[in-house]
C-alpha positions, 0 to 999 in steps of 0.5 A: 327203505332205499335200495342200491345195486351194483354189478361186477366180476369182483375177482381177486377182491381188493381195497378198490372193491371194498371202497366201491361197496362201502360207498355204494352202501352209503347211498342207501339202506340195502345193497344188492351186488350182482356178480358175473357168473363164470358163464357170462364172463366166458361170453365176454371173453373174460375169465375170473381167477376165482369161481363164481361160487367163491366170489359170491361167498366172499361178497356175502361175508362183506359187511356192506353187502346185504344180498348177492345175485348172479349176473347172467347177461348184459340185458338183465339190468332193467329186470333186476332193478324192477324185480328188486325195487332198486332206487339207485344203480351204482357203477365205477366211473370207468363205465360212465354213460354206459348205463344211463338208459336205467335213469328211466327206472332209478337213479344212476350214479358213477363213483370214482375208481380207487387210484392205483389198484385194479384186478387187471393190474394185480393179474398183470403184476402176477403174470396172470393176464396181459388183458389191458382192456378188462376194467374192474375196480 
């Protein structure tokens, strides 16, 4: 079985998130999604509109997702890959090169973002955020 993992906050789920999850799942037989906890987002200086538990619940209901685990810090990725027997690590191409260190443990693929949609844009359009540097598909 080929196992794939991806990471994100997955706040305000939208078409871009679903497309990323679908494309990630197409790369293997099992998709693990590692979701940033509220505490980790706070460490990053970010705040999700939806709680970790609610984001986890929503992701578990998406047909492309086989498993959801918490992301509690930047440094857990190598351990996650090893503990979950991951073959492919996937992220949006806005992170290109940032996780190349994982190539020693698995294949690393950066997928193109869905144009015209992002959580940041939704929050800005709704007047919920003016944080231009937070990138999430």
